[in-house]
VOBA-1610 file (N, C-alpha, C; in pm, whole numbers, padded with zeros to 5 digits, always signed):
BEGIN
Unk+11678+07214+09350Unk+11787+07311+09357Unk+11745+07445+09294Unk+11811+07550+09337Unk+11779+07683+09285Unk+11902+07749+09222Unk+12002+07671+09190Unk+12127+07725+09136Unk+12100+07809+09012Unk+12157+07929+09012Unk+12152+08024+08902Unk+12014+08087+08878Unk+11918+08057+08963Unk+11789+08124+08951Unk+11799+08265+09008Unk+11745+08360+08936Unk+11744+08500+08979Unk+11617+08525+09059Unk+11633+08560+09185Unk+11519+08573+09276Unk+11527+08704+09353Unk+11415+08775+09358Unk+11403+08897+09437Unk+11342+08862+09573Unk+11395+08919+09679Unk+11341+08900+09813Unk+11305+09036+09872Unk+11179+09058+09906Unk+11143+09180+09978Unk+11142+09150+10128Unk+11167+09253+10208Unk+11178+09229+10351Unk+11297+09139+10382Unk+11405+09158+10307Unk+11519+09069+10316Unk+11619+09102+10424Unk+11593+09208+10502Unk+11692+09251+10601Unk+11679+09179+10735Unk+11571+09106+10756Unk+11552+09043+10886Unk+11460+08922+10874Unk+11455+08845+10982Unk+11358+08737+10995Unk+11358+08637+10881Unk+11238+08604+10834Unk+11221+08502+10731Unk+11289+08544+10601Unk+11282+08671+10565Unk+11346+08718+10444Unk+11497+08701+10448Unk+11556+08738+10560Unk+11702+08725+10577Unk+11745+08579+10569Unk+11676+08492+10644Unk+11714+08351+10645Unk+11690+08286+10509Unk+11586+08330+10438Unk+11561+08278+10303Unk+11673+08319+10208Unk+11722+08441+10223Unk+11834+08486+10140Unk+11955+08395+10162Unk+11981+08362+10287Unk+12096+08276+10317Unk+12076+08136+10259Unk+11957+08081+10276Unk+11932+07944+10227Unk+11937+07939+10075Unk+11883+08039+10008Unk+11888+08043+09862Unk+12031+08063+09813Unk+12107+08146+09883Unk+12246+08171+09845Unk+12329+08044+09858Unk+12302+07965+09959Unk+12378+07841+09980Unk+12367+07746+09863Unk+12256+07754+09789Unk+12238+07667+09673Unk+12267+07740+09540Unk+12326+07857+09547Unk+12373+07922+09426Unk+12273+08009+09352Unk+12166+08050+09420Unk+12073+08144+09357Unk+12140+08281+09342Unk+12093+08358+09246Unk+12138+08496+09227Unk+12029+08587+09282Unk+12066+08675+09372Unk+11965+08742+09453Unk+11965+08894+09439Unk+11844+08947+09448Unk+11824+09089+09473Unk+11759+09098+09611Unk+11834+09146+09709Unk+11783+09163+09845Unk+11728+09304+09857Unk+11605+09318+09903Unk+11548+09451+09919Unk+11484+09465+10056Unk+11484+09587+10105Unk+11423+09617+10234Unk+11418+09768+10248Unk+11332+09816+10335Unk+11329+09960+10362Unk+11443+09999+10456Unk+11499+09900+10528Unk+11611+09922+10619Unk+11741+09898+10542Unk+11800+10004+10494Unk+11917+09992+10407Unk+12038+09935+10481Unk+12063+09980+10603Unk+12181+09935+10677Unk+12175+09784+10701Unk+12062+09737+10754Unk+12049+09593+10781Unk+12048+09512+10652Unk+11987+09569+10549Unk+11982+09499+10421Unk+12120+09478+10362Unk+12207+09578+10373Unk+12342+09565+10320Unk+12426+09469+10403Unk+12394+09455+10531Unk+12462+09356+10613Unk+12426+09215+10567Unk+12299+09195+10532Unk+12256+09065+10478Unk+12325+09041+10344Unk+12331+09144+10262Unk+12396+09132+10132Unk+12541+09086+10147Unk+12613+09144+10242Unk+12754+09106+10264Unk+12766+08959+10297Unk+12677+08908+10382Unk+12685+08766+10418Unk+12648+08677+10300Unk+12546+08720+10224Unk+12506+08644+10105Unk+12624+08630+10009Unk+12698+08738+09991Unk+12814+08734+09902Unk+12923+08643+09957Unk+12939+08641+10090Unk+13038+08553+10151Unk+13001+08407+10132Unk+12872+08381+10114Unk+12826+08245+10086Unk+12848+08207+09940Unk+12900+08302+09862Unk+12934+08273+09723Unk+12832+08313+09620Unk+12725+08379+09663Unk+12619+08416+09570Unk+12645+08552+09507Unk+12606+08566+09383Unk+12607+08696+09318Unk+12479+08767+09361Unk+12490+08887+09414Unk+12373+08953+09472Unk+12389+09104+09475Unk+12274+09172+09483Unk+12269+09317+09493Unk+12161+09354+09593Unk+12173+09476+09645Unk+12071+09529+09737Unk+12004+09650+09675Unk+11872+09663+09701Unk+11800+09784+09661Unk+11702+09822+09771Unk+11715+09943+09821Unk+11620+09993+09921Unk+11484+10009+09855Unk+11381+09956+09920Unk+11247+09956+09859Unk+11139+09973+09965Unk+11048+10064+09940Unk+10925+10076+10018Unk+10817+10004+09939Unk+10784+09882+09981Unk+10694+09798+09901Unk+10551+09849+09898Unk+10518+09946+09983Unk+10382+10001+09980Unk+10363+10097+09863Unk+10472+10127+09791Unk+10467+10219+09677Unk+10489+10142+09549Unk+10389+10140+09464Unk+10395+10057+09343Unk+10512+10092+09254Unk+10546+10221+09246Unk+10655+10262+09158Unk+10789+10208+09206Unk+10803+10190+09339Unk+10928+10134+09391Unk+10936+09984+09367Unk+10824+09916+09374Unk+10824+09772+09344Unk+10855+09750+09196Unk+10796+09830+09111Unk+10827+09820+08968Unk+10975+09844+08943Unk+11031+09945+09008Unk+11173+09976+08992Unk+11260+09861+09041Unk+11215+09794+09147Unk+11289+09679+09201Unk+11295+09565+09099Unk+11183+09536+09037Unk+11178+09431+08935Unk+11265+09469+08815Unk+11256+09593+08773Unk+11339+09640+08661Unk+11487+09632+08696Unk+11521+09664+08820Unk+11660+09659+08867Unk+11716+09517+08857Unk+11634+09419+08897Unk+11678+09279+08892Unk+11712+09238+08749Unk+11627+09276+08655Unk+11651+09238+08515Unk+11768+09318+08457Unk+11784+09439+08503Unk+11899+09519+08459Unk+12029+09453+08501Unk+12033+09398+08622Unk+12155+09338+08675Unk+12181+09198+08620Unk+12074+09118+08601Unk+12093+08978+08565Unk+12036+08940+08428Unk+11968+09034+08364Unk+11909+09011+08230Unk+11797+08909+08229Unk+11752+08865+08346Unk+11641+08771+08353Unk+11582+08773+08493Unk+11476+08697+08514Unk+11412+08688+08645Unk+11336+08557+08653Unk+11360+08482+08760Unk+11293+08353+08778Unk+11200+08349+08898Unk+11220+08439+08994Unk+11140+08429+09115Unk+11123+08560+09188Unk+11010+08571+09259Unk+10979+08689+09340Unk+10926+08640+09475Unk+10993+08679+09583Unk+10947+08644+09717Unk+10886+08769+09780Unk+10753+08777+09778Unk+10681+08889+09837Unk+10666+08863+09987Unk+10766+08906+10060Unk+10776+08869+10201Unk+10763+08987+10297Unk+10793+09109+10253Unk+10794+09224+10343Unk+10658+09243+10410Unk+10661+09277+10538Unk+10536+09299+10609Unk+10559+09361+10745Unk+10450+09408+10804Unk+10454+09466+10938Unk+10347+09397+11023Unk+10357+09414+11153Unk+10257+09359+11244Unk+10218+09462+11348Unk+10097+09449+11400Unk+10050+09541+11504Unk+09928+09479+11572Unk+09913+09510+11699Unk+09797+09464+11776Unk+09717+09586+11822Unk+09591+09594+11778Unk+09503+09704+11817Unk+09360+09653+11826Unk+09291+09674+11939Unk+09151+09633+11948Unk+09069+09695+11834Unk+08976+09619+11780Unk+08905+09660+11659Unk+08842+09798+11672Unk+08774+09825+11780Unk+08705+09952+11793Unk+08798+10069+11823Unk+08926+10039+11840Unk+09028+10143+11856Unk+09117+10154+11732Unk+09087+10072+11632Unk+09168+10069+11512Unk+09132+10185+11419Unk+09221+10280+11406Unk+09195+10399+11326Unk+09203+10365+11177Unk+09116+10426+11096Unk+09116+10397+10953Unk+09254+10415+10888Unk+09328+10515+10930Unk+09459+10536+10869Unk+09558+10424+10904Unk+09544+10367+11025Unk+09631+10255+11063Unk+09590+10128+10989Unk+09460+10111+10970Unk+09410+09999+10890Unk+09467+10007+10749Unk+09463+10127+10689Unk+09510+10144+10552Unk+09659+10120+10539Unk+09735+10164+10640Unk+09879+10139+10639Unk+09909+09990+10634Unk+09838+09913+10716Unk+09856+09768+10717Unk+09822+09708+10580Unk+09713+09750+10522Unk+09673+09698+10391Unk+09776+09734+10285Unk+09826+09857+10290Unk+09925+09900+10191Unk+10052+09814+10197Unk+10100+09788+10318Unk+10227+09716+10334Unk+10210+09565+10317Unk+10108+09507+10378Unk+10095+09362+10382Unk+10011+09302+10271Unk+09927+09381+10209Unk+09840+09329+10102Unk+09874+09389+09966Unk+09868+09520+09956Unk+09891+09584+09826Unk+10030+09554+09772Unk+10128+09546+09860Unk+10265+09518+09816Unk+10275+09382+09748Unk+10199+09286+09797Unk+10200+09153+09737Unk+10141+09158+09596Unk+10031+09231+09583Unk+09974+09250+09449Unk+10076+09316+09356Unk+10143+09422+09404Unk+10241+09491+09319Unk+10351+09394+09275Unk+10402+09315+09370Unk+10507+09221+09338Unk+10463+09116+09238Unk+10342+09064+09259Unk+10288+08965+09166Unk+10269+09027+09028Unk+10214+09146+09023Unk+10182+09212+08896Unk+10308+09243+08816Unk+10403+09311+08879Unk+10521+09353+08805Unk+10616+09237+08775Unk+10638+09149+08873Unk+10725+09034+08847Unk+10658+08936+08750Unk+10528+08914+08766Unk+10458+08822+08677Unk+10463+08869+08532Unk+10436+08996+08511Unk+10441+09050+08375Unk+10582+09048+08319Unk+10681+09075+08403Unk+10819+09074+08356Unk+10861+08933+08313Unk+10827+08832+08395Unk+10862+08694+08359Unk+10787+08649+08234Unk+10662+08692+08222Unk+10583+08660+08102Unk+10649+08720+07978Unk+10689+08847+07986Unk+10751+08914+07872Unk+10886+08852+07836Unk+10956+08801+07939Unk+11086+08739+07916Unk+11073+08596+07863Unk+10951+08542+07867Unk+10930+08405+07821Unk+10979+08299+07918Unk+10986+08334+08045Unk+11030+08238+08148Unk+10923+08128+08162Unk+10966+08003+08163Unk+10871+07892+08173Unk+10881+07814+08304Unk+10967+07858+08393Unk+10976+07796+08525Unk+10980+07904+08633Unk+10900+08008+08615Unk+10896+08116+08712Unk+10816+08078+08835Unk+10852+08139+08947Unk+10783+08112+09074Unk+10767+08242+09151Unk+10647+08264+09200Unk+10620+08374+09293Unk+10578+08313+09426Unk+10646+08349+09533Unk+10612+08301+09667Unk+10566+08420+09750Unk+10451+08406+09814Unk+10393+08512+09897Unk+10390+08470+10043Unk+10432+08558+10132Unk+10423+08529+10275Unk+10286+08567+10328Unk+10208+08466+10363Unk+10078+08486+10427Unk+10097+08467+10578Unk+10006+08400+10643Unk+10014+08378+10788Unk+09903+08284+10830Unk+09921+08220+10944Unk+09810+08145+11002Unk+09690+08237+11024Unk+09718+08368+11046Unk+09609+08462+11068Unk+09536+08499+10938Unk+09580+08443+10828Unk+09504+08456+10705Unk+09391+08356+10696Unk+09386+08264+10794Unk+09286+08157+10794Unk+09189+08165+10910Unk+09222+08242+11013Unk+09138+08251+11131Unk+09127+08396+11177Unk+09031+08422+11262Unk+09021+08552+11326Unk+09104+08555+11452Unk+09140+08674+11496Unk+09215+08689+11620Unk+09188+08827+11677Unk+09160+08833+11805Unk+09129+08960+11869Unk+09248+09053+11860Unk+09222+09176+11817Unk+09326+09278+11818Unk+09410+09287+11693Unk+09380+09206+11590Unk+09463+09214+11469Unk+09379+09201+11343Unk+09264+09263+11344Unk+09173+09253+11229Unk+09237+09301+11100Unk+09315+09410+11109Unk+09378+09463+10988Unk+09485+09370+10934Unk+09561+09308+11024Unk+09662+09210+10985Unk+09596+09086+10924Unk+09491+09039+10992Unk+09418+08921+10943Unk+09361+08945+10805Unk+09301+09062+10785Unk+09240+09094+10656Unk+09344+09094+10545Unk+09460+09155+10572Unk+09565+09161+10471Unk+09618+09023+10437Unk+09639+08939+10539Unk+09695+08807+10513Unk+09592+08714+10447Unk+09466+08730+10480Unk+09362+08653+10410Unk+09359+08690+10263Unk+09380+08818+10234Unk+09387+08864+10095Unk+09506+08802+10023Unk+09618+08785+10093Unk+09735+08723+10032Unk+09704+08579+09992Unk+09634+08506+10078Unk+09594+08369+10045Unk+09509+08368+09918Unk+09415+08460+09910Unk+09326+08468+09794Unk+09401+08511+09668Unk+09489+08611+09681Unk+09568+08656+09567Unk+09655+08544+09512Unk+09705+08460+09601Unk+09788+08347+09559Unk+09708+08251+09471Unk+09585+08224+09510Unk+09499+08135+09429Unk+09469+08196+09293Unk+09425+08320+09295Unk+09388+08386+09169Unk+09509+08408+09079Unk+09621+08443+09140Unk+09742+08464+09063Unk+09789+08338+08994Unk+09778+08225+09063Unk+09819+08098+09004Unk+09734+08065+08882Unk+09604+08089+08893Unk+09516+08062+08779Unk+09553+08148+08659Unk+09590+08272+08684Unk+09621+08364+08575Unk+09759+08338+08515Unk+09856+08298+08596Unk+09994+08293+08550Unk+10042+08156+08507Unk+09977+08049+08553Unk+10020+07916+08515Unk+10027+07896+08364Unk+09932+07948+08284Unk+09944+07932+08139Unk+10069+07997+08080Unk+10132+08087+08156Unk+10253+08154+08110Unk+10380+08094+08173Unk+10366+07979+08238Unk+10481+07911+08295Unk+10525+07962+08430Unk+10434+08028+08503Unk+10467+08086+08633Unk+10379+08025+08741Unk+10440+07964+08841Unk+10365+07916+08957Unk+10354+08026+09062Unk+10243+08026+09135Unk+10226+08119+09245Unk+10185+08039+09368Unk+10264+08050+09473Unk+10240+07974+09595Unk+10256+08065+09717Unk+10203+08020+09829Unk+10215+08097+09952Unk+10274+08013+10063Unk+10322+08081+10165Unk+10370+08016+10286Unk+10304+08086+10404Unk+10251+08009+10498Unk+10178+08065+10611Unk+10245+08023+10742Unk+10337+08104+10792Unk+10407+08069+10915Unk+10318+08078+11039Unk+10353+07996+11136Unk+10299+08014+11270Unk+10379+08121+11341Unk+10375+08122+11473Unk+10446+08225+11549Unk+10596+08200+11540Unk+10666+08293+11477Unk+10806+08276+11442Unk+10891+08383+11508Unk+11012+08346+11546Unk+11104+08441+11608Unk+11151+08543+11504Unk+11079+08653+11495Unk+11115+08762+11405Unk+11102+08893+11482Unk+11137+09003+11415Unk+11132+09134+11480Unk+10991+09168+11526Unk+10890+09116+11457Unk+10751+09146+11493Unk+10719+09096+11634Unk+10780+08984+11673Unk+10751+08926+11805Unk+10851+08970+11914Unk+10960+09030+11873Unk+11064+09061+11969Unk+11018+09151+12083Unk+10923+09241+12053Unk+10878+09337+12154Unk+10764+09284+12239Unk+10719+09162+12212Unk+10604+09107+12287Unk+10644+09075+12431Unk+10552+09093+12527Unk+10579+09058+12666Unk+10609+08909+12680Unk+10690+08874+12778Unk+10733+08736+12796Unk+10614+08642+12819Unk+10513+08690+12894Unk+10396+08603+12919Unk+10321+08573+12790Unk+10319+08669+12698Unk+10254+08645+12569Unk+10333+08543+12487Unk+10465+08557+12489Unk+10549+08463+12414Unk+10532+08320+12466Unk+10519+08306+12596Unk+10499+08173+12654Unk+10367+08113+12606Unk+10263+08195+12599Unk+10133+08147+12551Unk+10141+08107+12404Unk+10214+08185+12326Unk+10227+08155+12183Unk+10304+08025+12161Unk+10403+08000+12243Unk+10478+07874+12231Unk+10384+07755+12245Unk+10292+07765+12339Unk+10201+07654+12366Unk+10100+07629+12256Unk+10090+07722+12161Unk+09998+07704+12048Unk+10053+07610+11943Unk+10182+07576+11953Unk+10246+07488+11857Unk+10263+07348+11917Unk+10265+07249+11831Unk+10274+07111+11879Unk+10404+07083+11955Unk+10512+07148+11914Unk+10640+07125+11982Unk+10658+07212+12105Unk+10561+07302+12130Unk+10569+07387+12248Unk+10679+07491+12241Unk+10710+07539+12122Unk+10816+07639+12106Unk+10782+07726+11987Unk+10844+07845+11983Unk+10829+07931+11867Unk+10906+07872+11750Unk+10856+07897+11630Unk+10926+07854+11511Unk+11050+07941+11489Unk+11152+07883+11431Unk+11272+07957+11393Unk+11256+08007+11250Unk+11309+08124+11221Unk+11295+08181+11087Unk+11357+08090+10981Unk+11466+08022+11014Unk+11528+07937+10913Unk+11445+07813+10883Unk+11359+07773+10977Unk+11269+07661+10949Unk+11170+07697+10839Unk+11127+07821+10837Unk+11039+07868+10730Unk+11120+07884+10602Unk+11242+07930+10614Unk+11326+07956+10497Unk+11354+07829+10418Unk+11370+07716+10485Unk+11390+07590+10414Unk+11270+07559+10323Unk+11151+07587+10373Unk+11030+07564+10294Unk+11025+07660+10176Unk+11059+07786+10200Unk+11061+07886+10093Unk+11156+07842+09983Unk+11274+07797+10020Unk+11371+07752+09919Unk+11315+07635+09838Unk+11251+07542+09905Unk+11189+07429+09834Unk+11084+07476+09735Unk+11003+07575+09775Unk+10897+07624+09687Unk+10953+07690+09562Unk+11071+07748+09571Unk+11135+07808+09453Unk+11200+07703+09363Unk+11219+07584+09415Unk+11289+07480+09339Unk+11194+07408+09244Unk+11251+07344+09143Unk+11171+07267+09048Unk+11111+07143+09113Unk+11166+07101+09226Unk+11112+06983+09296Unk+10971+07006+09351Unk+10930+07134+09362Unk+10798+07165+09419Unk+10695+07196+09311Unk+10720+07151+09189Unk+10636+07187+09075Unk+10489+07148+09094Unk+10461+07049+09178Unk+10323+07006+09200Unk+10246+07098+09293Unk+10312+07194+09355Unk+10247+07288+09445Unk+10220+07417+09369Unk+10094+07452+09354Unk+10059+07570+09275Unk+09924+07623+09322Unk+09918+07751+09356Unk+09794+07812+09403Unk+09766+07787+09550Unk+09845+07702+09612Unk+09825+07667+09753Unk+09910+07754+09843Unk+09863+07772+09965Unk+09943+07836+10069Unk+09982+07727+10168Unk+10110+07701+10177Unk+10163+07591+10258Unk+10170+07635+10404Unk+10108+07557+10491Unk+10111+07587+10634Unk+10245+07544+10694Unk+10318+07640+10748Unk+10441+07613+10819Unk+10420+07657+10963Unk+10330+07589+11030Unk+10276+07637+11158Unk+10294+07540+11274Unk+10374+07436+11254Unk+10396+07337+11360Unk+10264+07294+11424Unk+10164+07270+11341Unk+10037+07215+11389Unk+09940+07314+11449Unk+09969+07445+11442Unk+09883+07544+11507Unk+09738+07529+11462Unk+09714+07525+11331Unk+09576+07521+11283Unk+09511+07385+11303Unk+09591+07282+11332Unk+09533+07152+11361Unk+09450+07154+11489Unk+09477+07251+11574Unk+09403+07264+11699Unk+09275+07345+11684Unk+09261+07412+11569Unk+09153+07509+11554Unk+09034+07448+11479
//
């Protein structure tokens, strides 16, 4: 259970972040929902409150370290403590490697990789200073953090770094009572896939054992479990939530 745990969610306005907010709220977590999309984020906040959770929203550009620090400080200002950080915000893009401009590569790294480091650094230090002994940091990686894929080298590089940061972060933070874990979704119905051509979506469905895209709430159930004390044996690992995708590789 996650009742009364104070948890920050980045990228909370849609997809896995939104569904995780709902699942955590259902069990009584206290939430800080953040996203760069303020309108959608506040809509999620309204539903979270209707589920009975105490929650607040803060607009955040996770690619900027000062905004991530402010987000962590905001959570402690509102709740006087912090138990969890879900570094979930991210972007996706498909570009052939030799057409991938350095500035676009850097944007991907800033949003999908550096933001995770910022969240781990500021939330980890805050929980350490607060003396929290059951803290949890969950990072959203991807199946593409484990394999190569044509046209998404920048995305793959960032997500592979998330897997590595999760391992190193766990080693550093476990002595302070903080677990660090990752979740690696397969192809999931989120905004990133919404614009994909139908023929591509059909091919992606076939990459999973059930022959369908994953639902965001299926990932959210796993995220909620990782924040709970029942998952204490999972630390430093990135849990595959890929419906068997990597079993074929």
